[in-house]
C-alpha positions in Angstrom: -2.2 6.3 -11.9 -5.5 7.9 -11.0 -7.7 7.1 -8.0 -10.1 5.1 -10.3 -7.2 2.9 -11.4 -6.2 2.3 -7.8 -9.7 1.0 -7.1 -9.8 -1.1 -10.2 -6.4 -2.6 -9.4 -7.4 -3.3 -5.8 -10.7 -4.9 -6.9 -8.9 -7.1 -9.5 -6.4 -8.3 -6.9 -9.2 -8.8 -4.3 -11.2 -10.8 -6.8 -8.2 -13.0 -7.6 -7.7 -13.6 -3.8 -11.4 -14.2 -3.5 -11.4 -16.9 -6.1 -8.4 -18.6 -4.5 -10.0 -18.3 -1.1 -13.2 -19.8 -2.3 -11.4 -22.7 -4.0 -9.3 -23.3 -0.8 -12.4 -23.3 1.4 -14.9 -25.2 -0.7 -12.7 -27.5 -2.7 -9.8 -27.9 -0.3 -11.6 -29.3 2.8 -11.9 -25.9 4.5 -8.2 -25.0 4.2 -8.9 -21.2 4.5 -10.8 -21.7 7.8 -8.1 -24.0 9.0 -5.4 -21.4 8.1 -7.2 -18.5 9.8 -7.8 -20.6 12.9 -4.2 -21.6 13.1 -3.1 -17.9 12.8 -5.5 -16.9 15.5 -4.2 -19.7 17.7 -0.5 -19.1 17.0 -0.8 -15.5 18.1 2.8 -14.2 18.1 4.8 -15.9 15.4 2.5 -15.6 12.3 2.2 -11.8 12.4 6.0 -11.3 12.7 6.6 -13.7 9.9 4.1 -11.9 7.7 5.7 -8.5 8.4 9.2 -9.9 7.7 8.0 -11.4 4.3 6.2 -8.1 3.5 9.3 -6.0 4.3 11.6 -8.3 2.1 9.0 -8.1 -0.7 9.0 -4.3 -0.6 12.8 -4.1 -0.6 12.8 -6.5 -3.6 10.2 -4.3 -5.4 7.4 -6.8 -5.3 4.0 -5.1 -5.6 2.4 -4.6 -2.2 -1.3 -4.7 -3.1 -1.5 -8.5 -2.8 0.2 -8.5 0.6 -2.3 -5.9 1.8 -5.4 -7.8 0.7 -4.0 -11.1 2.1 -3.4 -9.3 5.4 -7.1 -8.5 5.6 -8.0 -12.1 4.7 -5.7 -13.7 7.3 -5.6 -11.2 10.1 -8.7 -9.0 9.7 -9.0 -5.4 8.8 -7.7 -3.8 12.0 -4.8 -6.1 12.7 -4.0 -6.4 9.0 -3.8 -2.6 8.6 -1.5 -2.2 11.5 0.8 -5.0 10.3 0.9 -3.5 6.7 1.7 0.0 8.0 4.5 -1.4 10.1 5.8 -3.3 7.1 5.6 -0.1 5.0 7.5 1.9 7.6 10.3 -0.6 8.0 10.5 -1.6 4.3 10.4 2.0 3.1 13.2 3.0 5.5 15.4 0.2 4.3 14.7 0.9 0.6 15.4 4.7 1.2 18.8 4.1 2.8 19.7 1.6 0.1 18.6 4.0 -2.6 20.4 6.9 -1.1 23.7 5.4 0.0 24.1 2.2 -2.1 22.1 2.3 -5.3 21.7 6.0 -6.0 24.0 5.9 -9.0 22.1 3.0 -10.5 18.8 4.7 -9.9 19.9 7.9 -11.6 21.3 6.0 -14.5 18.1 4.0 -15.0 15.5 6.7 -14.4 17.2 10.1 -15.1 15.4 10.5 -18.4 12.1 9.1 -17.1 9.5 11.9 -17.3 7.8 10.8 -14.0 11.1 10.8 -12.1 12.1 14.2 -13.7 8.8 15.7 -12.6 9.1 14.1 -9.1 12.6 15.5 -8.7 11.6 19.0 -9.9 8.4 19.3 -7.8 10.1 17.8 -4.7 12.3 20.9 -4.5 9.3 23.3 -4.4 6.6 21.3 -2.6 8.2 18.2 -1.1 5.4 17.4 1.4 2.6 17.9 -1.1 4.3 15.9 -3.8 5.2 13.1 -1.4 1.6 13.0 -0.2 0.2 12.9 -3.8 2.7 10.3 -4.9 1.7 8.0 -2.1 -2.1 8.5 -2.3 -2.1 8.3 -6.2 1.1 6.4 -7.1 2.4 7.2 -10.6 4.9 4.3 -10.1 4.5 1.4 -7.7 5.0 2.2 -4.0 8.1 0.0 -3.6 9.7 1.5 -6.7 8.9 5.0 -5.6 10.9 4.4 -2.4 14.1 4.1 -4.4 13.2 7.1 -6.7 12.5 9.3 -3.7 15.9 8.3 -2.2 17.6 9.6 -5.3 16.0 13.1 -4.9 16.9 15.6 -2.3 14.0 14.9 0.0 14.8 14.3 3.7 14.2 11.0 5.3 11.8 11.9 8.1 9.3 13.7 5.9 9.6 10.8 3.4 8.9 8.3 6.1 6.0 10.2 7.7 4.2 10.9 4.5 4.9 7.4 3.1 3.0 5.8 6.0 0.3 8.4 6.9 -0.8 8.9 3.3 -1.1 5.1 2.8 -3.6 4.7 5.7 -6.8 5.1 3.6 -5.7 2.8 0.8 -4.4 0.2 3.3 -7.7 0.3 5.2 -9.6 0.0 1.8 -7.6 -3.1 0.8 -7.5 -4.9 4.1 -11.3 -4.2 4.7 -11.9 -5.7 1.2 -9.8 -8.7 2.1 -11.6 -9.2 5.4 -15.0 -8.9 3.6 -13.9 -11.6 1.2 -12.7 -13.9 3.9 -15.9 -13.6 6.0 -18.0 -14.0 3.0 -16.2 -17.1 1.8 -15.9 -18.8 5.2 -19.2 -17.8 6.8 -21.4 -16.9 3.8 -22.3 -13.5 5.4 -21.7 -9.9 4.6 -20.0 -7.8 7.3 -21.8 -4.6 7.0 -19.5 -2.7 9.3 -16.5 -3.6 7.1 -18.5 -2.6 4.1 -19.0 0.8 5.7 -15.3 1.1 6.5 -14.6 0.2 2.9 -16.9 3.0 1.6 -15.4 5.6 4.0 -11.9 4.7 3.0 -12.7 5.0 -0.7 -14.4 8.4 -0.2 -11.4 9.6 1.9 -8.9 8.6 -0.9 -11.0 10.4 -3.4 -11.3 13.7 -1.4 -7.6 13.6 -0.4 -6.5 13.2 -4.0 -8.7 16.2 -5.0 -7.4 18.3 -2.1 -3.7 17.7 -2.7 -4.0 18.1 -6.4 -6.0 21.4 -6.0 -3.3 22.7 -3.6 -0.5 21.8 -6.0 -2.3 23.4 -9.0 -2.7 26.6 -6.9 1.0 26.7 -6.0 1.9 26.1 -9.7 -0.3 28.9 -10.9 1.0 31.3 -8.3 4.6 30.3 -9.3 
C-alpha cells in the first residue's frame, strides 16, 4: 500500500465518520456534543475504556483506522494521539507474544507462500529496522495483521515494539487531527486552522519518511 492509498483510506474513513457525526449532531438532538461533553466530564474512565476496546480490537485483527479517527473526534488530536499510541504499544505487544509463542505454526501455515510475508521475512534478516519502519509507515498488510506476521519472523521484540509505535506517530497524528477537525466543524461550524496545519505537516512528514526509508533500502539492495 503506497502513501497515497493511506491518505485515500484515511479520508474515506474520516468522511464516513463525518457523515455519522453530522447525522448524530443535527438529526439526533445534538448527541455528538452530548457525548463529547460526557467524555470531558467523566475524565478518567472513558479514556481507559477506549484504550481497552482498541487493544482488544487490535488483537482480534480489527482495522485500526476507524479507532484512530474516532479518538480524534471524541478526545481531540493531542489526547487521542496519546491514547492510540498507548493502545498500539499494548496491543502490538500482546499480538507479538501470541504470534511468537502460541500461533506461530498457524501463521506460517497460512502465510508461508504469501509473497508479502516471504519478502518481509527475507528483508528482516538483512535490514530489520528499516523494513520494520517501512512496513509501519506504508503498511503492505494491515497493522494488526502485520503484528502476527512479524512475530513469525526472527525479529526481536524490543526493536519491533519501538518501530511499531514511533513510526506510527505521523499517521496517528494525521488521522486524529482529521477526526478533531471533523468534530469541531460538525459541532461548532468552524474550521480549526491550527489542526489543519498539523494535518498538513503530518501528511508531509509521512511522504518524506516513506521516500527516505525506501531510498535507503534501495541503496542497501544495490550495494548487496
